[in-house]
C-alpha positions as CSV (number, residue, x, y, z in Angstrom):
1,M,0.0,0.0,0.0
2,T,1.1,3.6,-0.5
3,A,1.7,5.2,2.9
4,K,-0.1,8.5,3.5
5,F,1.4,10.1,6.5
6,P,4.4,12.5,7.1
7,Y,7.9,11.0,7.0
8,A,6.4,7.6,6.0
9,K,9.4,6.6,3.8
10,S,12.1,7.1,6.5
11,F,9.9,5.7,9.3
12,L,9.0,2.5,7.5
13,A,12.7,2.1,6.5
14,S,13.6,2.3,10.2
15,L,11.1,-0.5,10.9
16,E,12.7,-2.7,8.2
17,T,16.2,-1.9,9.6
18,A,14.9,-2.9,13.1
19,G,13.9,-6.3,11.6
20,K,10.1,-5.9,11.9
21,Q,8.0,-8.4,10.1
22,A,6.2,-7.3,6.9
23,S,2.8,-7.8,8.5
24,T,3.9,-5.6,11.4
25,I,5.0,-2.8,9.1
26,E,1.7,-3.1,7.3
27,Q,-0.2,-2.6,10.6
28,Y,1.9,0.5,11.3
29,E,1.0,1.8,7.8
30,L,-2.7,1.1,8.3
31,T,-2.9,2.7,11.7
32,L,-1.0,5.8,10.8
33,A,-2.8,6.4,7.5
34,D,-6.1,6.1,9.3
35,F,-5.0,8.4,12.1
36,F,-3.9,11.2,9.8
37,N,-7.0,10.8,7.6
38,Y,-9.1,11.2,10.8
39,E,-7.1,14.3,11.9
40,Q,-7.4,15.9,8.5
41,H,-11.2,15.6,8.6
42,F,-12.0,16.2,12.3
43,N,-9.1,18.2,13.7
44,E,-9.5,21.8,12.3
45,T,-6.2,23.0,13.8
46,F,-4.2,20.3,12.2
47,A,-6.1,20.3,8.9
48,K,-5.4,24.0,8.4
49,D,-1.6,23.8,8.1
50,Q,-1.0,20.0,8.7
51,L,1.8,20.7,11.1
52,L,3.0,17.8,13.3
53,A,3.6,20.3,16.1
54,D,-0.1,21.0,16.2
55,L,-0.9,17.4,17.3
56,T,-1.4,17.0,21.0
57,E,-2.1,14.4,23.6
58,N,-5.8,15.4,23.5
59,D,-5.8,14.6,19.7
60,I,-4.4,11.1,20.3
61,Q,-6.9,10.6,23.1
62,A,-9.8,11.8,20.9
63,Y,-8.8,9.4,18.1
64,L,-8.6,6.4,20.5
65,A,-11.9,7.4,22.0
66,M,-13.4,7.3,18.5
67,L,-12.0,3.8,17.8
68,R,-13.4,2.6,21.1
69,E,-16.9,4.2,21.0
70,Q,-17.7,4.4,17.3
71,R,-15.9,1.5,15.8
72,Q,-16.2,-0.7,19.0
73,F,-12.5,-1.6,19.0
74,K,-11.6,-4.1,21.7
75,T,-9.0,-3.1,24.3
76,S,-6.3,-5.3,22.8
77,T,-6.8,-3.7,19.4
78,L,-6.8,-0.2,20.9
79,N,-3.5,-1.0,22.6
80,K,-2.0,-2.1,19.3
81,C,-3.1,1.2,17.7
82,L,-1.6,3.1,20.6
83,S,1.6,1.1,20.4
84,N,1.9,1.9,16.6
85,L,1.3,5.6,17.2
86,N,3.8,5.7,20.0
87,G,6.4,4.0,17.9
88,Y,5.9,6.6,15.1
89,F,5.9,9.7,17.3
90,S,8.9,8.3,19.3
91,Y,10.7,8.0,16.0
92,L,9.9,11.6,15.1
93,F,10.9,12.8,18.6
94,S,14.2,10.9,18.6
95,H,15.1,12.5,15.2
96,R,14.1,16.0,16.5
97,I,11.3,16.3,13.9
98,I,9.0,17.2,16.8
99,T,9.9,18.6,20.2
100,T,7.2,17.1,22.3
101,L,5.9,13.5,22.5
102,P,2.1,13.5,22.3
103,T,1.8,9.9,23.4
104,F,4.2,10.2,26.4
105,T,1.6,10.0,29.2
106,I,-0.9,7.8,27.4
107,K,-0.8,4.2,28.6
108,G,-2.3,1.1,27.2
109,Q,-5.5,-0.1,29.0
110,P,-5.4,-3.4,30.9
111,L,-8.1,-5.9,30.2
112,T,-10.6,-5.5,33.0
113,N,-12.0,-9.1,32.6
114,R,-9.8,-11.5,34.6
115,Q,-11.2,-14.3,32.4
116,Q,-9.0,-13.0,29.6
117,T,-5.9,-14.1,31.4
118,T,-7.1,-17.2,33.2
119,T,-8.1,-18.7,29.9
120,W,-5.2,-17.4,27.8
121,P,-4.2,-20.9,26.5
122,E,-7.4,-20.8,24.5
123,Q,-6.0,-17.8,22.6
124,L,-2.6,-19.3,22.0
125,A,-3.3,-20.4,18.4
126,A,-4.4,-16.8,17.4
127,W,-1.4,-15.3,19.3
128,L,1.1,-17.6,17.5
129,A,-0.2,-16.3,14.2
130,M,0.3,-12.6,15.2
131,D,3.5,-11.6,13.5
132,D,3.5,-8.3,15.3
133,L,4.2,-10.1,18.6
134,H,7.9,-10.8,19.0
135,P,9.0,-14.4,18.3
136,Y,10.4,-14.8,21.8
137,T,7.1,-13.8,23.3
138,R,5.2,-16.4,21.2
139,L,7.8,-19.1,21.9
140,F,7.7,-18.4,25.6
141,L,3.9,-18.8,25.6
142,L,4.0,-22.0,23.5
143,L,6.6,-23.6,25.7
144,T,4.7,-22.6,28.8
145,T,1.8,-24.7,27.5
146,K,4.2,-27.6,27.3
147,G,5.0,-27.4,31.0
148,Y,8.4,-25.7,30.9
149,T,9.5,-22.8,33.1
150,A,11.2,-19.7,31.9
151,T,14.4,-20.8,33.5
152,E,14.4,-24.1,31.7
153,M,13.7,-22.4,28.3
154,L,16.7,-20.1,28.7
155,T,19.1,-22.9,29.7
156,P,21.8,-23.5,27.1
157,G,21.1,-26.7,25.1
158,F,17.3,-26.5,25.7
159,Y,16.6,-26.5,22.0
160,Q,17.2,-30.3,22.0
161,Q,14.0,-30.7,24.0
162,L,12.0,-29.6,21.0
163,N,12.5,-33.0,19.4
164,A,10.6,-34.7,22.2
165,I,7.6,-32.3,22.1
166,T,4.4,-32.9,20.1
167,F,3.2,-29.8,18.3
168,T,-0.1,-29.0,16.5
169,A,-0.2,-27.8,12.9
170,V,-0.6,-24.2,14.1
171,E,2.3,-24.5,16.4
172,Q,4.5,-26.1,13.7
173,A,3.7,-23.2,11.4
174,F,4.9,-20.8,14.0
175,L,8.1,-22.8,14.5
176,V,8.9,-22.5,10.8
177,K,8.8,-18.7,11.2
178,L,10.8,-18.9,14.4
179,R,13.6,-20.9,12.7
180,A,13.7,-18.3,9.9
181,Y,14.1,-15.6,12.5
182,L,16.7,-17.4,14.5
183,R,18.8,-18.6,11.5
184,P,21.0,-15.4,11.2
185,L,21.3,-15.1,15.0
186,Q,22.4,-18.7,15.4
187,T,24.9,-18.3,12.6
188,Q,26.3,-15.2,14.1
189,S,26.6,-16.6,17.6
190,G,27.5,-20.2,16.7
191,S,24.8,-21.4,19.0
192,S,21.7,-23.5,18.2
193,D,19.8,-22.2,21.2
194,L,16.4,-20.5,20.9
195,F,16.6,-17.3,23.0
196,L,19.6,-15.4,21.6
197,K,20.6,-11.8,21.8
198,Q,19.9,-9.7,18.7
199,R,23.1,-7.7,19.3
200,Q,25.7,-9.8,21.0
201,R,27.9,-8.2,23.6
202,G,30.4,-10.2,25.5
203,T,30.9,-13.9,25.1
204,D,27.4,-15.2,26.1
205,P,24.9,-15.0,23.2
206,H,21.9,-16.0,25.4
207,I,19.4,-13.4,26.6
208,T,18.8,-13.2,30.3
209,L,15.5,-13.7,32.2
210,A,15.4,-9.9,32.7
211,A,15.6,-9.5,28.9
212,L,12.8,-12.0,28.4
213,H,10.7,-9.9,30.8
214,K,11.3,-6.9,28.6
215,Y,10.1,-8.7,25.4
216,L,7.0,-9.8,27.3
217,A,6.3,-6.3,28.7
218,G,6.5,-4.8,25.2
219,D,4.0,-7.2,23.8
220,S,1.8,-7.0,26.9
221,Q,0.7,-3.5,25.8
222,R,-0.1,-4.8,22.3
223,L,-2.3,-7.6,23.6
224,G,-3.7,-5.7,26.6
225,V,-2.9,-8.7,28.7
226,P,-0.3,-8.8,31.5
227,L,2.4,-11.2,30.4
228,K,4.2,-12.2,33.6
229,P,5.9,-15.6,33.5
230,V,4.9,-16.8,37.0
231,A,1.3,-15.7,36.6
232,L,1.0,-17.1,33.1
233,R,2.4,-20.5,34.2
234,Q,-0.1,-20.6,37.1
235,D,-3.0,-19.6,34.9
236,F,-2.1,-22.3,32.4
237,M,-1.8,-25.0,35.1
238,L,-5.2,-24.2,36.6
239,W,-6.8,-24.0,33.1
240,F,-5.3,-27.4,32.2
241,L,-6.4,-29.0,35.5
242,N,-9.9,-27.6,35.0
243,Q,-10.0,-29.1,31.5
244,H,-8.8,-32.5,32.8
245,R,-10.6,-33.0,36.1
246,T,-11.1,-36.8,35.5
247,T,-7.6,-37.5,34.1
248,E,-5.3,-39.7,36.1
249,P,-2.8,-37.7,38.3
250,T,0.1,-39.7,36.9
251,E,-0.8,-38.8,33.4
252,I,-1.1,-35.1,34.3
253,M,2.2,-35.1,36.0
254,Q,3.9,-36.6,33.0
255,Q,2.2,-34.2,30.6
256,L,2.8,-31.1,32.7
257,R,6.2,-32.2,33.9
258,L,5.2,-31.9,37.6
259,D,6.1,-33.8,40.6
260,E,3.4,-34.9,43.1
261,T,4.0,-32.0,45.5
262,S,3.7,-29.4,42.7
263,L,0.5,-31.1,41.3
264,E,-1.1,-31.0,44.8
265,Y,-0.2,-27.3,45.0
266,Y,-2.0,-26.4,41.8
267,Q,-4.9,-28.7,42.6
268,N,-5.3,-26.9,45.9
269,L,-5.3,-23.5,44.1
270,L,-8.0,-24.8,41.7
271,R,-10.1,-25.9,44.6
272,Q,-9.7,-22.5,46.2
273,R,-10.8,-20.8,43.0
274,D,-13.8,-23.1,42.7
275,L,-14.9,-22.2,46.2
276,R,-14.6,-18.4,45.5
277,T,-16.6,-18.9,42.3
278,L,-19.3,-20.9,44.2
279,K,-19.5,-18.2,47.0
280,A,-19.8,-15.4,44.4
281,T,-22.6,-17.3,42.6
282,K,-24.5,-17.7,45.9
283,T,-24.0,-14.0,46.7
284,D,-25.4,-13.0,43.3
């Protein structure tokens, strides 16, 4: 598509240089073209001279409100739009094209429905297909549903575990994209591992747990879902146990890679949640 917004050529080139996927770049284009089209029609101050300096935080907020109220955008979609706008204006600000950042104080909205996170494994297939989510975020989510902890995933040599895991067709399709993403990093580092630094400093090519948290935090805003490893693992375990209430404990322990003590811990959490749900139902 032909981009229709100021500094489109240089901004899109910066996204390509940063290694963004083609689908992600297209989403930036769509968001920004729509935003500036809206401003030209409904923002008299900007429409008059079309100066970037005339765009304010209130204009961004008004656009987001329109998406929410008139187009009925979901919170996760609104957060993606805000993330795209913030990326664009941050680029302009860093290159001194604008002197103020209109998105600086605007934060993505968290999903208010707790059900969105407690049932997140049901959204995994859709998330794996979202190329605007970082491959490491999607890989972490996928491996979490296979029973692995973040520490295990980041351990050197973990890639060998993939051969023993059964993947669905959707998961395999993601892994094809992942391997394409990792190929130059693996060549550069001489490592076959999965979580590798994009820019290697020092002798260790692996990202740290803190770095993984940063990838997750970045995509958390895009999804409108808090992506915290411990909470995601617990939500997955409870979701799985809820789906397999009649399954033999030994089978569950094998599939989730849990020992007996850990299984009892999660089963107890599930019982506590069941009791809270029951009490809430009686209160209503």
